[in-house]
RODO-694363 format. One record per residue: residue in one letter; z, y, x of N, C-alpha, C, O in turn. Coordinates in Angstrom, 1 decimal. Example, Ala and Ser with C-alpha at 12.3 -4.5 7.8 and 13.67 -1.06 7.14 Angstrom:
("A",(7.8,-5.7,13.2),(7.8,-4.5,12.3),(7.8,-3.3,13.2),(8.5,-3.3,14.2)),
("S",(7.1,-2.2,12.8),(7.1,-1.1,13.7),(7.9,0.0,12.9),(8.0,1.1,13.4)),
// end
This chain:
("M",(16.2,0.3,14.8),(15.1,-0.7,14.8),(14.7,-1.0,13.4),(13.5,-1.2,13.2)),
("S",(15.6,-1.1,12.5),(15.2,-1.4,11.1),(14.3,-0.4,10.5),(13.5,-0.7,9.6)),
("E",(14.5,0.9,10.9),(13.6,2.0,10.4),(12.2,1.7,10.9),(11.2,2.0,10.1)),
("I",(12.0,1.2,12.1),(10.6,0.9,12.6),(10.0,-0.2,11.8),(8.9,-0.1,11.4)),
("M",(10.8,-1.2,11.5),(10.4,-2.3,10.7),(9.9,-1.9,9.3),(8.9,-2.3,8.8)),
("N",(10.7,-1.0,8.7),(10.4,-0.5,7.3),(9.1,0.3,7.3),(8.3,0.2,6.4)),
("E",(8.8,1.0,8.4),(7.6,1.8,8.4),(6.4,0.9,8.5),(5.3,1.3,8.1)),
("A",(6.6,-0.2,9.2),(5.4,-1.2,9.4),(5.4,-2.2,8.3),(4.8,-3.3,8.5)),
("A",(6.0,-2.0,7.2),(6.1,-3.0,6.1),(4.7,-3.4,5.6),(3.8,-2.5,5.5)),
("V",(4.5,-4.6,5.4),(3.3,-5.2,4.9),(3.1,-4.9,3.4),(4.1,-5.1,2.7)),
("R",(2.0,-4.4,3.0),(1.7,-4.2,1.6),(1.0,-5.3,1.0),(0.3,-6.1,1.6)),
("H",(1.2,-5.5,-0.3),(0.5,-6.6,-1.1),(-1.0,-6.4,-0.9),(-1.4,-5.3,-1.1)),
("P",(-1.7,-7.4,-0.6),(-3.2,-7.2,-0.4),(-3.9,-6.6,-1.6),(-4.9,-5.9,-1.5)),
("V",(-3.5,-7.0,-2.8),(-4.1,-6.4,-4.0),(-3.8,-5.0,-4.2),(-4.6,-4.2,-4.5)),
("R",(-2.5,-4.6,-4.0),(-2.1,-3.2,-4.1),(-2.7,-2.4,-3.0),(-3.1,-1.2,-3.2)),
("E",(-2.9,-3.0,-1.8),(-3.6,-2.3,-0.7),(-5.0,-1.9,-1.1),(-5.5,-0.9,-0.7)),
("G",(-5.6,-2.8,-1.9),(-7.0,-2.5,-2.3),(-7.1,-1.7,-3.6),(-8.2,-1.5,-4.1)),
("G",(-6.0,-1.2,-4.1),(-6.0,-0.4,-5.3),(-5.9,-1.1,-6.6),(-6.2,-0.5,-7.6)),
("G",(-5.4,-2.4,-6.6),(-5.3,-3.2,-7.8),(-4.1,-2.8,-8.6),(-3.1,-2.3,-8.2)),
("S",(-4.2,-3.2,-9.9),(-3.2,-3.0,-10.9),(-2.2,-4.2,-10.9),(-2.4,-5.2,-10.2)),
("A",(-1.3,-4.1,-11.8),(-0.3,-5.3,-12.0),(-1.1,-6.5,-12.5),(-0.7,-7.6,-12.2)),
("N",(-2.1,-6.3,-13.4),(-2.9,-7.4,-13.9),(-3.7,-8.1,-12.8),(-3.8,-9.3,-12.7)),
("H",(-4.2,-7.3,-11.8),(-4.9,-7.8,-10.7),(-3.9,-8.7,-9.8),(-4.3,-9.7,-9.3)),
("V",(-2.7,-8.2,-9.6),(-1.7,-8.9,-8.8),(-1.4,-10.2,-9.5),(-1.4,-11.2,-8.8)),
("K",(-1.2,-10.2,-10.8),(-0.8,-11.5,-11.5),(-1.9,-12.5,-11.4),(-1.7,-13.7,-11.1)),
("A",(-3.2,-12.1,-11.6),(-4.3,-13.0,-11.4),(-4.4,-13.5,-10.0),(-4.7,-14.7,-9.8)),
("F",(-4.3,-12.6,-9.0),(-4.4,-13.0,-7.6),(-3.4,-14.0,-7.3),(-3.7,-15.1,-6.7)),
("E",(-2.1,-13.8,-7.7),(-1.0,-14.7,-7.4),(-1.2,-16.0,-8.1),(-0.8,-17.0,-7.5)),
("A",(-1.7,-16.0,-9.3),(-1.9,-17.3,-10.0),(-2.9,-18.1,-9.2),(-2.7,-19.3,-9.0)),
("I",(-4.0,-17.5,-8.7),(-5.0,-18.2,-8.0),(-4.5,-18.7,-6.6),(-4.8,-19.8,-6.2)),
("A",(-3.7,-17.8,-6.0),(-3.1,-18.2,-4.7),(-2.2,-19.4,-4.7),(-2.1,-20.1,-3.8)),
("I",(-1.6,-19.7,-5.9),(-0.7,-20.8,-6.0),(-1.4,-22.0,-6.7),(-0.7,-23.0,-7.1)),
("G",(-2.7,-21.9,-7.0),(-3.4,-23.0,-7.5),(-3.5,-23.1,-9.0),(-3.8,-24.1,-9.6)),
("L",(-3.1,-22.0,-9.7),(-3.1,-22.0,-11.2),(-4.4,-21.3,-11.7),(-5.1,-20.6,-10.9)),
("T",(-4.8,-21.6,-12.9),(-5.9,-20.9,-13.5),(-5.4,-19.5,-14.1),(-4.4,-19.5,-14.9)),
("P",(-5.9,-18.4,-13.6),(-5.4,-17.1,-14.1),(-5.7,-16.9,-15.6),(-6.8,-17.3,-16.0)),
("R",(-4.8,-16.3,-16.3),(-5.0,-16.0,-17.7),(-5.2,-14.5,-17.7),(-4.3,-13.7,-17.9)),
("C",(-6.5,-14.1,-17.6),(-6.8,-12.6,-17.6),(-8.2,-12.4,-18.1),(-9.0,-13.4,-18.4)),
("Q",(-8.6,-11.2,-18.2),(-9.9,-10.8,-18.6),(-10.9,-11.1,-17.5),(-10.6,-11.0,-16.3)),
("P",(-12.2,-11.4,-17.8),(-13.2,-11.6,-16.8),(-13.4,-10.4,-15.9),(-13.7,-10.6,-14.7)),
("A",(-13.2,-9.2,-16.4),(-13.3,-8.0,-15.6),(-12.3,-8.0,-14.4),(-12.5,-7.5,-13.4)),
("T",(-11.1,-8.6,-14.7),(-10.1,-8.6,-13.7),(-10.5,-9.5,-12.5),(-10.3,-9.2,-11.4)),
("L",(-11.0,-10.7,-12.9),(-11.5,-11.6,-11.9),(-12.7,-11.0,-11.1),(-12.8,-11.2,-9.9)),
("S",(-13.6,-10.3,-11.8),(-14.7,-9.7,-11.2),(-14.3,-8.7,-10.1),(-14.8,-8.6,-9.0)),
("W",(-13.3,-7.9,-10.5),(-12.7,-6.9,-9.6),(-12.2,-7.6,-8.3),(-12.4,-7.1,-7.2)),
("L",(-11.4,-8.7,-8.5),(-10.9,-9.4,-7.3),(-12.0,-9.9,-6.4),(-11.9,-9.8,-5.2)),
("V",(-13.0,-10.5,-7.0),(-14.2,-11.0,-6.3),(-14.9,-9.8,-5.5),(-15.2,-9.9,-4.3)),
("E",(-15.1,-8.7,-6.2),(-15.9,-7.6,-5.6),(-15.1,-7.0,-4.5),(-15.7,-6.5,-3.5)),
("H",(-13.8,-7.1,-4.5),(-13.0,-6.5,-3.4),(-12.6,-7.5,-2.3),(-11.8,-7.2,-1.4)),
("G",(-13.2,-8.7,-2.4),(-13.0,-9.7,-1.4),(-11.6,-10.4,-1.4),(-11.3,-11.0,-0.4)),
("L",(-10.9,-10.2,-2.5),(-9.5,-10.8,-2.5),(-9.6,-12.3,-2.9),(-8.7,-13.1,-2.6)),
("V",(-10.6,-12.7,-3.7),(-10.8,-14.1,-4.1),(-12.2,-14.4,-4.0),(-13.1,-13.5,-4.0)),
("E",(-12.6,-15.6,-4.0),(-14.0,-16.1,-3.9),(-14.2,-17.0,-5.1),(-13.3,-17.8,-5.5)),
("R",(-15.4,-16.9,-5.7),(-15.8,-17.8,-6.8),(-16.3,-19.1,-6.2),(-17.2,-19.1,-5.3)),
("L",(-15.8,-20.2,-6.8),(-16.3,-21.5,-6.4),(-17.3,-22.0,-7.5),(-17.3,-21.4,-8.6)),
("P",(-18.0,-23.1,-7.3),(-18.8,-23.6,-8.4),(-17.9,-24.0,-9.6),(-16.7,-24.4,-9.4)),
("D",(-18.4,-23.8,-10.8),(-17.7,-24.2,-12.0),(-17.3,-25.6,-12.0),(-18.0,-26.5,-11.5)),
("K",(-16.1,-25.9,-12.6),(-15.6,-27.3,-12.8),(-16.0,-27.8,-14.2),(-15.6,-27.2,-15.2)),
("T",(-16.8,-28.8,-14.2),(-17.2,-29.4,-15.5),(-16.0,-30.3,-16.0),(-15.6,-31.2,-15.3)),
("I",(-15.5,-30.0,-17.2),(-14.4,-30.8,-17.7),(-14.8,-31.7,-18.9),(-14.0,-32.4,-19.4)),
("G",(-16.0,-31.6,-19.3),(-16.5,-32.4,-20.4),(-17.9,-32.0,-20.9),(-18.5,-31.1,-20.3)),
("R",(-18.3,-32.6,-22.0),(-19.6,-32.3,-22.6),(-19.4,-32.3,-24.1),(-18.5,-33.0,-24.6)),
("D",(-20.2,-31.5,-24.7),(-20.3,-31.5,-26.2),(-21.7,-31.5,-26.6),(-22.6,-31.6,-25.8)),
("R",(-22.0,-31.3,-27.9),(-23.4,-31.2,-28.3),(-24.2,-30.1,-27.8),(-25.4,-30.1,-27.8)),
("F",(-23.5,-29.1,-27.2),(-24.2,-27.9,-26.7),(-24.4,-28.0,-25.1),(-25.1,-27.2,-24.5)),
("G",(-23.8,-29.0,-24.5),(-24.0,-29.2,-23.1),(-22.6,-29.3,-22.4),(-21.6,-29.7,-23.0)),
("A",(-22.7,-29.0,-21.1),(-21.5,-29.1,-20.3),(-20.4,-28.1,-20.7),(-20.8,-26.9,-21.0)),
("I",(-19.2,-28.5,-20.6),(-18.0,-27.6,-20.8),(-17.5,-27.3,-19.4),(-17.0,-28.3,-18.8)),
("A",(-17.6,-26.1,-18.9),(-17.2,-25.8,-17.5),(-16.2,-24.6,-17.5),(-16.3,-23.7,-18.3)),
("I",(-15.4,-24.7,-16.5),(-14.4,-23.5,-16.3),(-14.7,-23.0,-14.9),(-14.9,-23.8,-14.0)),
("P",(-14.6,-21.7,-14.8),(-14.8,-21.1,-13.5),(-13.7,-21.4,-12.5),(-12.5,-21.5,-13.0)),
("Q",(-14.0,-21.6,-11.3),(-13.0,-21.9,-10.3),(-13.0,-20.8,-9.2),(-14.0,-20.2,-8.8)),
("Y",(-11.8,-20.4,-8.7),(-11.6,-19.4,-7.7),(-10.6,-19.8,-6.7),(-9.8,-20.7,-6.9)),
("H",(-10.7,-19.3,-5.5),(-9.7,-19.5,-4.5),(-9.5,-18.2,-3.6),(-10.4,-17.4,-3.6)),
("V",(-8.4,-18.2,-3.0),(-8.0,-17.0,-2.1),(-8.5,-17.4,-0.7),(-8.0,-18.4,-0.2)),
("P",(-9.3,-16.6,-0.1),(-9.7,-16.8,1.3),(-8.5,-16.8,2.2),(-7.4,-16.2,1.9)),
("L",(-8.6,-17.6,3.3),(-7.4,-17.8,4.2),(-6.8,-16.5,4.7),(-5.6,-16.4,4.7)),
("L",(-7.6,-15.5,5.1),(-7.0,-14.2,5.6),(-6.2,-13.5,4.5),(-5.1,-13.1,4.7)),
("M",(-6.8,-13.5,3.3),(-6.0,-12.8,2.2),(-4.7,-13.6,1.8),(-3.7,-13.0,1.5)),
("H",(-4.8,-14.9,1.9),(-3.7,-15.8,1.6),(-2.6,-15.5,2.7),(-1.4,-15.4,2.4)),
("K",(-3.0,-15.4,3.9),(-2.0,-15.1,5.0),(-1.4,-13.7,4.8),(-0.2,-13.6,4.9)),
("L",(-2.2,-12.7,4.4),(-1.6,-11.4,4.2),(-0.6,-11.4,3.0),(0.4,-10.8,3.1)),
("W",(-0.9,-12.2,2.0),(0.0,-12.3,0.9),(1.2,-13.0,1.3),(2.3,-12.6,0.9)),
("C",(1.1,-14.1,2.1),(2.3,-14.8,2.6),(3.2,-13.9,3.4),(4.4,-14.0,3.3)),
("D",(2.6,-13.1,4.2),(3.3,-12.1,5.0),(4.1,-11.2,4.1),(5.3,-10.9,4.4)),
("W",(3.4,-10.7,3.1),(4.1,-9.8,2.2),(5.2,-10.5,1.5),(6.3,-10.0,1.3)),
("C",(5.0,-11.8,1.0),(6.1,-12.5,0.3),(7.3,-12.7,1.3),(8.4,-12.6,0.8)),
("A",(7.0,-13.0,2.5),(8.1,-13.2,3.5),(9.0,-12.0,3.6),(10.2,-12.1,4.0)),
("E",(8.5,-10.8,3.4),(9.3,-9.6,3.5),(10.0,-9.2,2.3),(10.9,-8.3,2.3)),
("Q",(9.8,-9.9,1.2),(10.5,-9.6,-0.1),(11.9,-10.2,0.0),(12.1,-11.3,0.5)),
("D",(12.8,-9.5,-0.6),(14.2,-10.0,-0.7),(14.4,-10.7,-2.0),(15.6,-11.2,-2.2)),
// end
């Protein structure tokens, strides 16, 4: 029975989509509510592959040049569930 379970093992949603270790780190940071520390191209890749969604920027202040805003992202419910399923299978 355990052999059948191993064959049906859930893959990490980012790895399933062909993502790298950097993509995984950024995805997981967003999934737990942190701001990812990565290159903009990493976030663009995640958005393009439907693993995260971009939210409106969060304005954190103003200076003489205008608003200071940081981009906001979240993991869609389906991707979050797939990730949680993958996490549950990890030892």
